[in-house]
C-alpha positions in Angstrom: 9.2 15.1 -2.2 6.1 17.0 -1.1 3.9 15.6 1.6 0.3 14.7 1.2 -2.3 16.4 3.4 -2.2 15.2 7.0 -6.0 15.1 7.4 -7.3 12.1 9.2 -8.8 10.6 6.0 -5.6 10.9 3.9 -3.3 10.0 6.8 0.0 8.7 5.5 -1.4 7.1 2.4 1.5 8.2 0.2 4.3 6.8 2.3 6.8 5.1 -0.1 7.1 1.3 -0.1 8.7 -0.1 3.0 10.4 -3.2 1.5 14.1 -2.6 0.7 15.3 -3.1 -2.9 18.7 -4.0 -4.4 20.6 -1.2 -6.1 23.8 -0.7 -8.0 27.2 -0.8 -6.2 28.7 2.4 -4.9 31.7 3.3 -2.7 30.8 5.0 0.6 32.8 6.1 3.6 32.0 5.4 7.2 31.0 8.4 9.3 33.3 9.8 11.9 33.2 7.5 15.0 31.2 8.7 18.0 30.7 12.2 16.6 27.3 13.9 16.1 26.5 17.6 15.8 22.9 18.8 16.5 21.5 21.2 14.0 21.0 24.9 14.9 18.0 25.4 12.6 15.7 28.0 14.3 12.6 26.5 15.7 13.5 22.9 14.7 12.4 20.1 17.0 15.0 18.1 18.9 14.1 14.5 18.3 14.5 11.6 20.7 14.3 8.0 19.5 10.8 7.3 18.3 10.9 3.6 19.4 11.4 2.0 22.8 14.4 0.0 21.6 18.2 0.1 21.7 19.9 0.8 18.4 22.5 -1.9 17.7 21.0 -4.3 20.2 17.2 -4.6 19.7 16.7 -2.5 16.6 18.7 -1.1 13.6 18.5 1.7 11.1 17.6 0.1 7.8 16.8 2.9 5.4 17.1 6.6 5.2 15.7 9.2 2.8 16.3 9.1 -0.9 18.1 12.4 -1.7 18.4 11.7 -5.4 15.7 13.5 -7.5 16.0 11.1 -10.4 15.7 7.4 -10.9 18.8 6.6 -8.8 18.7 6.3 -5.0 21.2 7.9 -2.6 21.1 8.6 1.2 22.4 11.8 2.7 26.0 10.7 2.4 25.6 9.5 -1.2 25.5 5.8 -0.1 22.8 3.2 -0.8 21.2 3.0 2.6 17.8 3.9 1.0 15.8 3.1 -2.1 14.0 4.9 -4.9 11.6 7.6 -3.7 11.9 6.6 0.0 10.7 9.6 2.0 11.5 8.6 5.6 13.6 6.8 8.1 13.1 3.1 8.7 14.1 1.7 12.1 13.8 -2.1 12.0 13.2 -4.6 14.8 15.2 -7.9 15.0 12.3 -10.1 14.0 8.5 -10.6 14.1 8.8 -12.2 17.6 10.0 -8.9 18.9 7.2 -7.1 17.2 4.6 -9.5 18.7 6.1 -9.0 22.2 5.3 -5.3 21.8 7.6 -2.4 21.1 6.2 1.1 21.8 6.3 3.9 19.2 7.1 7.2 21.0 6.5 10.8 20.1 10.0 12.1 19.3 9.1 15.7 20.2 6.1 17.5 21.7 3.2 18.5 19.4 -0.5 18.1 18.6 -1.9 15.0 16.9 -3.5 15.9 13.6 -4.6 12.4 12.3 -4.6 8.7 13.0 -5.4 5.4 11.3 -6.1 2.2 13.2 -8.1 0.0 10.9 -5.6 -2.1 8.9 -4.6 -5.7 9.5 -1.0 -6.6 10.4 0.0 -8.8 7.5 3.1 -8.9 5.3 2.5 -7.7 1.7 4.3 -11.0 0.7 1.8 -13.2 2.5 -0.7 -15.2 0.5 -4.0 -13.3 0.2 -2.5 -10.0 1.5 -4.9 -7.0 0.8 -4.2 -4.3 -1.7 -2.5 -1.4 0.2 -1.6 0.7 -2.8 -3.8 3.6 -1.5 -2.9 3.1 2.2 0.8 2.2 2.0 1.7 3.6 5.4 -0.9 1.4 7.2 -1.9 2.3 10.7 -0.2 5.5 11.9 -0.1 8.8 13.6 0.6 12.4 12.4 1.8 15.2 14.6 2.2 18.9 14.2 5.2 20.2 16.1 4.7 23.9 15.3 6.8 26.3 13.3 6.0 24.4 10.0 7.4 21.1 11.3 5.2 18.0 11.1 5.8 14.2 11.3 4.1 10.9 10.7 4.7 7.3 11.9 3.7 4.3 9.8 3.2 0.5 9.9 1.8 0.5 13.5 -0.1 -2.4 15.0 -3.8 -2.7 14.6 -5.6 -1.7 17.8 -2.5 -0.2 19.4 -3.0 3.6 18.7 -3.2 5.4 22.1 -3.8 9.0 20.9 -6.5 10.9 19.2 -6.6 14.0 16.8 -6.3 17.2 18.7 -4.5 15.6 21.6 -1.3 17.3 22.8 1.6 14.9 23.3 5.0 15.3 25.0 8.3 13.9 23.9 8.6 10.2 24.8 4.8 9.7 25.1 3.7 6.3 23.7 1.7 6.6 20.5 1.1 2.9 20.0 3.1 -0.1 19.0 5.2 -1.3 16.0 3.1 -3.5 13.7 3.1 -5.0 10.2 0.3 -2.9 8.5 0.5 -1.2 5.1 3.2 -1.9 2.6 5.8 -3.8 4.6 7.2 -7.3 4.8 9.3 -6.9 8.0 8.5 -5.2 11.4 9.8 -1.6 11.5 8.7 2.0 12.1 8.8 4.4 9.1 9.0 8.0 10.3 8.8 11.1 7.9 9.5 14.7 8.9 8.4 17.7 6.9 9.2 21.4 7.1 6.6 23.6 5.4 5.3 20.6 3.4 8.7 19.5 2.1 10.4 16.3 3.3 13.3 17.0 5.7 16.0 14.5 6.4 16.5 14.3 10.2 20.2 13.4 9.6 20.9 16.4 7.3 18.0 18.9 7.4 20.1 21.8 6.1 20.9 22.6 2.5 19.4 21.1 -0.7 16.9 18.3 0.3 17.6 16.7 -3.1 21.4 16.6 -2.8 23.9 14.5 -0.8 27.5 14.9 0.4 29.8 11.8 0.8 32.0 13.8 3.3 29.1 15.1 5.4 29.7 15.2 9.1 26.8 13.6 11.0 24.4 16.2 12.3 20.7 16.8 12.3 17.5 17.0 14.3 18.3 14.1 16.6 19.5 14.8 20.1 23.2 13.9 20.4 22.8 10.5 22.0 20.3 9.3 19.5 22.3 10.7 16.5 25.3 8.8 17.8 23.3 5.6 18.2 21.9 5.8 14.7 25.1 7.0 13.1 26.2 6.0 9.7 27.4 2.4 9.5 29.2 0.6 6.7 26.9 -2.4 7.3 25.0 -4.1 10.0 24.6 -7.6 11.4 20.9 -7.8 12.2 20.9 -11.4 13.5 23.5 -13.9 14.4 23.2 -17.4 15.9 23.4 -21.1 15.5 20.9 -23.6 14.0 20.5 -27.4 14.2 18.9 -27.7 10.7 18.2 -25.7 7.6 17.1 -22.1 7.9 16.0 -19.2 5.8 14.8 -15.6 6.3 11.2 -16.7 7.1 12.4 -18.8 10.0 14.6 -16.0 11.2 11.7 -13.5 11.1 9.4 -15.9 12.9 12.1 -16.7 15.5 11.7 -20.4 14.6 15.3 -21.3 14.1 15.8 -24.9 15.2 18.4 -24.9 18.0 21.5 -27.2 17.6 22.1 -30.1 19.9 24.4 -33.2 20.1 22.3 -35.1 17.6 20.5 -32.5 15.5 20.9 -33.0 11.7 23.6 -30.3 11.5 25.4 -27.5 13.3 25.2 -24.1 11.4 26.4 -20.6 12.3 24.5 -17.8 10.6 24.5 -14.1 10.2 21.9 -11.9 8.5 23.5 -8.6 7.2 22.0 -5.3 6.1 23.1 -2.6 3.7 25.9 -4.4 1.8 27.6 -3.1 -1.3 28.5 -4.6 -4.7 31.9 -6.2 -4.4 31.7 -7.1 -0.8 33.1 -10.5 0.2 31.6 -12.2 3.3 33.5 -14.7 5.4 32.0 -16.9 8.1 34.1 -19.3 10.2 32.8 -22.0 12.6 35.2 -23.4 15.2 34.8 -26.3 17.8 35.3 -26.3 21.5 39.0 -27.1 21.0 39.5 -24.0 18.8 39.9 -26.0 15.6 38.1 -24.6 12.6 35.3 -26.9 11.5 34.4 -24.9 8.3 34.8 -21.6 6.6 32.4 -20.1 4.1 33.8 -17.3 1.8 31.3 -15.8 -0.5 32.3 -14.5 -3.9 32.1 -10.8 -4.3 28.5 -9.6 -4.4 27.4 -8.6 -7.9 25.4 -5.7 -6.6 24.3 -4.0 -3.4 22.1 -6.1 -1.0 19.6 -4.5 1.4 19.5 -7.9 3.3 21.7 -11.0 3.0 21.8 -14.3 4.9 25.0 -16.3 5.2 25.5 -19.6 7.0 28.3 -22.0 7.5 28.4 -25.5 9.1 28.6 -29.2 8.9 26.4 -32.2 9.1 26.4 -33.9 12.5 29.0 -36.7 12.7 28.0 -40.3 13.6 28.9 -39.9 17.2 27.2 -36.5 17.6 28.6 -33.2 18.6 30.8 -33.2 21.7 29.8 -30.9 24.6 31.4 -27.5 24.7 31.3 -24.0 23.4 31.3 -23.5 19.6 32.3 -20.1 18.2 31.8 -18.3 15.0 33.5 -15.2 13.4 32.2 -13.2 10.5 33.5 -10.3 8.5 32.5 -8.3 5.4 35.6 -7.4 3.4 35.3 -4.2 1.4 38.2 -2.7 -0.5 40.6 -4.8 1.3 39.5 -3.9 4.8 36.9 -5.3 7.2 33.7 -3.1 6.9 31.7 -5.3 9.3 33.1 -7.9 11.8 32.0 -9.7 14.9 31.9 -13.0 16.8 29.3 -15.1 18.7 29.1 -18.5 20.4 26.8 -21.3 21.5 27.2 -24.1 24.1 26.1 -27.7 23.5 25.6 -29.7 26.7 
């Protein structure tokens, strides 16, 4: 897990692939609720959130660092919130519409800019005709030296958005540019890597063996307390929820082109897109009408393996007389080991 040179020419080229992959099932425990301990490592930077977003509302933690030195993949708590050889932290936006509206990348701590790249197009690696990014996997980005052997880099930034230059001194919270879709990625997110003396350091667990994990680890790390709590370990995440009036898929969700429901649309569907599920999870999604009666319930069979991302929807075709006006509600839950690992509710009004 050693870092490449942070020279301007080699900037971030060795960032590991950004697209999440499926992995084998594993049992993990939730972290202690609302608890976070800042590290006391001498000279370590205290990190603020590197994005102008609100975790749990406008952004979510998708992947952490792979702590397993072999072919397996494990995060700092021995879970699967990572993938093989991933060397950073991925903070994901809700969709491409949010990215296009503009979300600032911020310096999480003071330092000196050591390199930038601002020449690569914003295009998903899954798009037809996408360029080869195998030698520039991190896309557009910024590298910073924080002193004391601590350095960092920020990847997948938007073309033409970089606001800083090599040699420039930056303060914590200073904008560096915007989130983009450059390099090896298929969804909008910021990839951040931290190094100490050239070795990747996990900002959630920087102390101890960087190639080991602990399923009982208390949350603690380089983040300031409020950020560490906001990015705390979750058993799963609902990235998107809502209602649709016709068929939908992940592409429509990413493009924020979900057809809204109405009295005479082809159907009424409730949907939820979930992150970081485990093998054996069962997902239930229930749709109810304005009178409180259940219209439909979808119960997925147990997942055969872990899923980095999973879309579920439940609904019915529009009846001959159309949908009556009122508020329709939906409830979802992810059942893991007999308990609700993730649960929530949302609603939509038809006039």
